[in-house]
Structures are given as C-alpha cells and as structure tokens.
C-alpha positions as CSV (number, residue, x, y, z in Angstrom):
1,M,21.2,14.9,-27.0
2,H,19.3,11.6,-26.6
3,M,21.0,8.2,-27.2
4,V,18.9,6.5,-29.8
5,F,19.1,3.8,-31.8
6,H,16.8,1.6,-34.2
7,A,14.9,-1.4,-33.0
8,R,16.4,-3.6,-35.6
9,L,19.9,-3.5,-33.5
10,L,18.0,-5.2,-30.8
11,K,19.3,-9.0,-30.3
12,P,17.1,-11.4,-28.0
13,A,18.4,-12.0,-24.6
14,T,20.2,-15.5,-24.3
15,P,20.4,-17.1,-20.8
16,N,23.8,-17.2,-19.2
17,D,25.9,-20.4,-19.5
18,P,27.6,-20.7,-15.9
19,T,29.8,-23.5,-17.2
20,R,31.3,-21.4,-20.0
21,F,31.1,-18.0,-18.1
22,P,31.1,-18.5,-14.4
23,N,31.8,-14.9,-13.6
24,R,28.8,-13.8,-15.3
25,E,26.4,-15.6,-13.2
26,P,23.6,-13.0,-12.1
27,L,23.4,-11.4,-8.5
28,R,20.8,-13.4,-6.5
29,P,18.9,-11.4,-3.9
30,D,19.6,-11.6,-0.5
31,P,17.2,-14.1,1.6
32,T,14.6,-12.5,3.6
33,F,14.9,-13.0,7.4
34,P,11.9,-14.7,9.0
35,N,12.7,-13.8,12.6
36,E,13.3,-10.1,11.9
37,E,11.4,-8.1,14.5
38,E,8.4,-5.9,13.3
39,Y,6.8,-2.9,15.1
40,K,3.8,-3.8,16.8
41,I,0.8,-1.5,15.7
42,E,-1.4,-0.5,18.6
43,T,-4.3,1.5,16.6
44,I,-4.8,2.6,12.9
45,L,-5.6,6.3,13.1
46,D,-6.3,7.7,9.7
47,H,-5.8,6.8,6.0
48,R,-4.9,8.7,3.0
49,N,-4.4,7.9,-1.1
50,I,-1.4,8.9,-2.5
51,R,-0.7,8.5,-6.3
52,G,-3.9,5.6,-6.0
53,R,-2.0,3.8,-3.3
54,R,-3.5,3.8,0.4
55,E,-1.4,4.6,3.1
56,Y,-2.6,4.3,7.0
57,L,-1.5,6.5,10.0
58,V,-0.2,4.0,12.7
59,H,0.3,4.2,16.3
60,L,3.0,1.8,17.3
61,L,2.8,0.4,20.7
62,G,5.2,1.6,23.4
63,Y,6.0,4.9,21.3
64,S,4.7,8.3,21.9
65,N,1.9,10.1,19.4
66,S,4.8,12.0,17.7
67,D,6.4,8.7,16.4
68,D,3.0,7.9,14.6
69,S,3.7,7.3,10.9
70,W,2.2,6.6,7.7
71,V,2.3,3.1,6.6
72,K,1.8,1.8,2.9
73,E,-1.1,-0.7,2.8
74,K,1.1,-3.6,1.5
75,D,3.3,-3.1,4.5
76,L,0.6,-3.0,7.0
77,H,0.7,-6.7,8.8
78,A,-2.4,-6.2,11.0
79,A,-5.3,-7.5,9.3
80,N,-7.5,-7.6,12.5
81,L,-6.8,-3.9,13.4
82,L,-7.1,-3.0,9.4
83,E,-10.9,-4.7,9.6
84,E,-11.8,-3.1,12.7
85,Y,-10.7,0.6,11.5
86,L,-12.5,0.0,8.2
87,T,-15.7,-1.2,9.9
88,A,-15.6,1.7,12.1
89,I,-15.1,4.1,9.0
90,E,-18.0,2.4,7.5
91,K,-20.4,2.9,10.4
92,E,-19.4,6.6,10.7
93,K,-20.2,6.9,7.1
94,Q,-23.7,5.5,7.9
95,D,-24.3,7.5,10.9
96,N,-23.7,10.7,9.1
97,K,-25.9,9.7,6.1
98,A,-28.9,8.8,8.6
99,S,-28.9,12.5,10.2
100,P,-28.3,14.9,7.4
101,G,-30.8,17.5,9.0
102,D,-28.7,17.6,12.3
103,Q,-25.6,18.6,9.9
104,A,-27.5,21.0,7.7
105,K,-28.7,22.8,11.2
106,G,-25.2,22.9,12.5
107,R,-23.8,24.6,9.6
108,R,-26.7,27.3,9.4
109,G,-26.5,27.9,13.2
110,A,-22.6,28.6,12.7
111,R,-23.1,31.5,10.1
112,A,-26.1,33.0,12.2
113,T,-24.6,35.9,14.3
C-alpha cells in the first residue's frame, strides 16, 4: 500500500518566525574545519567511471600499496598530480595510435603456435 494524496492538499512553505516559535529553528550544519589534516597523495595510478562519475586510484604518501584507494574526482585535492596523470594518459593514447602495425603484429604472433 502506498501513502498517496492529491496535489491540491499541498500548501506553500512559509518561513519560520523565530520570535514566535523559537524551538522550530532549523538545524544548521556544523562548520567545516579548515585545519583538518588531509592525506597526502603521492601518485595517481588509475581511473574508472562509476555511474557517470570519475574516480581515481591513488597511492598515499607513507602508506603501502595495499592501502591504495579509490577517490572521487570531487574529493581529489591534488590539481598538479591530476594534470600530470591526464597528460601521461593522453601521451600514451597518442603513442598507441602512432604505431598500430606493431600492435597488430603482436596479436598475430601471439596466436601462431
């Protein structure tokens, strides 16, 4: 069973009057802490797209490879590392396009027995 009601029953929202109703003041979000420490990213290793959003596999400075983790693009605060990574990916794509004959030979040679 679904709780359903007609749209005519809706009323426009009215702002709260804190002088009349002081207990109805909406909760305010906690302040952000600018001095909060962030992990330092050493390198960006890989990327993937999940539901239209990009994530990057990052290696954290001072941690082992088993601690590598996926970080959402919006949470990645290392613009210079991201630029280096994207440049390297673009260069790799161009190198792969420049020598398509080498790749084809490699595939044929692998099949021959």
